Wavefront OBJ file of the C-alpha trace (Angstrom):
o trace
v 0.000 0.000 0.000
v 1.225 3.486 -0.849
v 2.443 5.722 1.954
v 0.374 8.751 2.880
v 0.258 11.165 -0.042
v 1.326 14.748 0.547
v 1.849 17.240 -2.258
v 5.487 18.264 -1.933
v 6.298 20.036 -5.182
v 4.945 20.936 -8.612
v 7.373 21.172 -11.508
v 6.288 23.652 -14.181
v 7.875 22.837 -17.515
v 7.298 25.657 -19.989
v 8.611 26.657 -23.370
v 7.926 26.536 -27.084
v 7.169 23.819 -29.575
v 8.677 24.733 -32.949
v 7.440 22.975 -36.044
v 10.235 21.632 -38.233
v 7.705 20.315 -40.761
v 3.998 20.845 -41.334
v 1.674 19.572 -38.598
v -1.764 18.012 -39.002
v -3.877 17.291 -35.934
v -7.379 16.632 -37.198
v -10.451 18.516 -36.049
v -12.760 15.521 -36.327
v -14.896 17.348 -38.880
v -15.884 14.632 -41.352
v -18.341 16.732 -43.359
v -17.444 16.689 -47.066
v -17.515 19.820 -49.222
v -17.236 19.667 -53.005
v -13.962 21.299 -53.994
v -13.054 21.831 -50.356
v -10.414 20.512 -47.957
v -10.672 16.850 -46.992
v -8.974 17.040 -43.581
v -9.046 20.185 -41.431
v -6.808 20.903 -38.446
v -8.209 21.539 -34.983
v -8.768 25.257 -34.301
v -9.882 27.425 -31.397
v -13.631 28.047 -31.764
v -13.368 31.797 -31.063
v -10.099 32.874 -32.696
v -10.005 30.231 -35.445
v -6.302 29.820 -34.709
v -4.818 26.307 -34.814
v -3.574 24.811 -31.563
v -2.108 21.572 -30.223
v -4.467 19.825 -27.780
v -2.815 18.734 -24.555
v -4.427 15.338 -25.074
v -2.441 14.890 -28.303
v 0.849 15.499 -26.493
v -0.108 13.279 -23.565
v -1.323 10.423 -25.733
v 1.720 10.342 -28.017
v 4.280 10.683 -25.211
v 2.531 7.956 -23.212
v 2.416 5.667 -26.234
v 6.128 6.141 -26.983
v 7.105 5.403 -23.381
v 4.929 2.281 -23.367
v 6.756 1.067 -26.473
v 10.119 1.950 -24.910
v 9.221 -0.288 -21.955
v 7.795 -3.054 -24.155
v 4.343 -2.837 -22.564
v 1.896 -3.042 -25.518
v 2.228 -6.843 -25.844
v 1.073 -7.188 -22.225
v -2.002 -4.984 -22.578
v -5.424 -6.510 -22.100
v -6.493 -6.004 -25.720
v -3.092 -6.806 -27.314
v -1.607 -3.440 -28.144
v -3.995 -1.120 -26.327
v -3.291 1.328 -23.533
v -1.493 0.046 -20.428
v -4.106 -0.660 -17.754
v -4.094 -1.509 -14.056
v -4.906 -5.145 -14.901
v -1.226 -5.731 -15.687
v -0.480 -5.250 -11.981
v -2.800 -8.074 -10.916
v -1.832 -10.570 -13.620
v 0.384 -13.239 -12.042
v 1.627 -14.380 -15.460
v 3.363 -11.064 -16.163
v 7.005 -10.655 -15.027
v 7.767 -8.402 -12.067
v 9.986 -6.051 -14.081
v 7.152 -5.480 -16.574
v 4.742 -4.667 -13.733
v 7.240 -2.142 -12.344
v 7.391 -0.354 -15.707
v 3.594 -0.416 -15.979
v 3.267 1.104 -12.516
v 5.538 3.978 -13.572
v 3.318 4.690 -16.593
v 0.151 4.545 -14.490
v 1.530 6.822 -11.784
v 2.687 9.331 -14.370
v -0.308 9.372 -16.728
v -3.125 8.091 -14.526
v -5.619 5.265 -14.758
v -9.360 4.756 -14.817
v -11.711 1.932 -13.945
v -9.477 0.542 -11.212
v -10.627 -0.652 -7.829
v -9.816 1.040 -4.537
v -6.879 -1.277 -3.783
v -5.083 -0.347 -7.026
v -5.850 3.353 -6.605
v -4.214 3.262 -3.169
v -1.070 1.836 -4.745
v -0.899 4.184 -7.733
v -2.358 7.384 -6.336
v -3.440 10.386 -8.433
v -2.184 11.294 -11.904
v 1.116 13.158 -11.651
v 1.393 14.882 -15.027
v -0.929 17.388 -16.718
v -0.602 18.767 -20.253
v -2.081 22.149 -21.171
v -3.385 22.942 -24.638
v -0.657 24.643 -26.679
v -1.645 27.921 -28.337
v 0.296 29.927 -30.882
v 3.036 32.169 -29.528
v 2.026 35.853 -29.501
v 5.155 36.969 -31.356
v 4.523 34.389 -34.059
v 0.917 35.596 -34.423
v 2.131 39.187 -34.734
v 4.622 38.159 -37.416
v 1.894 36.486 -39.467
v -0.395 39.484 -39.186
v 2.375 41.953 -40.035
v 3.279 39.947 -43.151
v -0.347 39.134 -43.992
v 0.296 35.385 -43.855
v -2.284 32.649 -43.108
v -2.251 30.419 -40.029
v -2.451 27.227 -42.106
v -1.588 25.859 -45.538
v -3.373 23.438 -47.845
v -1.223 20.570 -49.087
v -2.353 18.571 -52.118
v -1.657 14.843 -52.026
v -2.455 11.880 -54.243
v -1.718 8.222 -54.821
v 0.427 6.889 -57.665
v -0.879 3.986 -59.734
v 1.968 1.449 -59.759
v 1.051 0.206 -63.254
v 0.365 3.413 -65.155
v 2.521 5.753 -63.070
v -0.279 8.333 -62.974
v -1.610 10.249 -59.985
v -4.982 9.173 -58.608
v -7.392 10.070 -55.808
v -6.289 13.662 -55.128
v -6.973 14.976 -51.648
v -6.290 18.245 -49.854
v -4.873 18.300 -46.321
v -4.837 21.365 -44.097
v -1.806 21.680 -41.853
v 0.097 24.210 -39.780
v 3.243 25.098 -41.772
v 6.835 24.550 -40.719
v 8.202 27.409 -38.626
v 5.084 27.859 -36.492
v 5.669 28.281 -32.758
v 3.355 27.122 -29.971
v 3.649 27.723 -26.226
v 3.548 24.606 -24.075
v 3.177 23.959 -20.354
v 3.416 20.625 -18.564
v 3.089 20.266 -14.800
v 4.377 17.352 -12.737
v 3.182 16.822 -9.159
v 5.519 15.223 -6.632
v 3.754 13.403 -3.784
v 6.496 11.013 -2.670
v 10.305 10.953 -2.912
v 10.177 8.192 -5.552
v 8.099 10.486 -7.778
v 11.267 12.480 -8.524
v 12.289 9.803 -11.026
v 9.182 10.671 -13.041
v 10.725 13.968 -14.176
v 13.446 12.238 -16.199
v 10.924 9.717 -17.507
v 8.633 12.521 -18.667
v 11.548 14.297 -20.365
v 12.532 10.990 -21.967
v 9.040 10.766 -23.449
v 9.387 14.284 -24.818
v 12.766 13.381 -26.324
v 11.181 10.346 -28.005
v 8.523 12.642 -29.441
v 11.223 14.829 -30.977
v 12.694 11.708 -32.568
v 9.289 10.571 -33.827
v 6.389 12.826 -34.856
v 3.244 14.482 -33.564
v -0.171 14.285 -35.215
v -1.017 12.438 -38.398
v 0.887 11.429 -41.552
v 4.225 11.187 -39.791
v 5.491 8.603 -42.274
v 5.031 11.231 -44.988
v 7.123 13.820 -43.180
v 4.488 15.609 -41.101
v 4.751 16.472 -37.428
v 8.482 16.876 -36.781
v 8.908 19.189 -33.791
v 11.505 20.651 -31.454
v 11.057 21.565 -27.775
v 12.643 24.734 -26.410
v 12.517 25.175 -22.627
v 12.267 28.426 -20.688
v 14.182 27.054 -17.699
v 17.856 26.246 -18.200
v 17.722 23.297 -15.796
v 15.213 21.501 -18.018
v 17.218 22.337 -21.142
v 20.318 20.726 -19.652
v 18.428 17.648 -18.445
v 16.735 17.262 -21.815
v 19.960 17.540 -23.805
v 21.614 14.852 -21.676
v 18.835 12.275 -22.089
v 19.690 9.224 -24.185
v 16.505 7.106 -24.319
v 18.142 3.955 -25.686
v 21.162 3.695 -23.390
l 1 2 3 4 5 6 7 8 9 10 11 12 13 14 15 16 17 18 19 20 21 22 23 24 25 26 27 28 29 30 31 32 33 34 35 36 37 38 39 40 41 42 43 44 45 46 47 48 49 50 51 52 53 54 55 56 57 58 59 60 61 62 63 64 65 66 67 68 69 70 71 72 73 74 75 76 77 78 79 80 81 82 83 84 85 86 87 88 89 90 91 92 93 94 95 96 97 98 99 100 101 102 103 104 105 106 107 108 109 110 111 112 113 114 115 116 117 118 119 120 121 122 123 124 125 126 127 128 129 130 131 132 133 134 135 136 137 138 139 140 141 142 143 144 145 146 147 148 149 150 151 152 153 154 155 156 157 158 159 160 161 162 163 164 165 166 167 168 169 170 171 172 173 174 175 176 177 178 179 180 181 182 183 184 185 186 187 188 189 190 191 192 193 194 195 196 197 198 199 200 201 202 203 204 205 206 207 208 209 210 211 212 213 214 215 216 217 218 219 220 221 222 223 224 225 226 227 228 229 230 231 232 233 234 235 236 237 238 239 240 241
């Protein structure tokens, strides 16, 4: 059973996300318009400015860490999200359960019984939605530039060599800058290890991609931290050592 929880510290990790390539995080709008864009990016309902949902960051970083720890093969539905049921499965090795517990303490869990909740405790990390940097917005307005671009794509027929099935994808162009904020709550001394694990997940995201169509070059990003201590920690992380 977990020791008594007492909030001891909250790390605030702030900075910018810079897009190295175009980014597409879909809005979920599936309505079709003749001659229009097939896939729109998510935008703020009042300003119509694109943003990065905190849930997109959380989900991708969690997924990458789960793969780093080799957890997907042990999930209940063979490749799904790591759940508390790993902890009560006697067929799963102890070292796998320890990695799963780290993920659950960091990112949280749902649907667990009281006994598991007492072991794991509350979610430690929280991701804020990432809105465009004010200076970047000013630059666009001063230069009369749009917030997004429309990229035309198609498929190539392997026999004829001709383009087929054209589609138009909206994305935020390379060079855009978003502000990010992640908070990490420390309840127990062992929670301190979660900071490096969180930063490792962010490093993996830099090496991979955010949003959709990553295999086609979308979603390459770079984190820039406000606080020098996080910059130094981040630069020294080697996820595969």
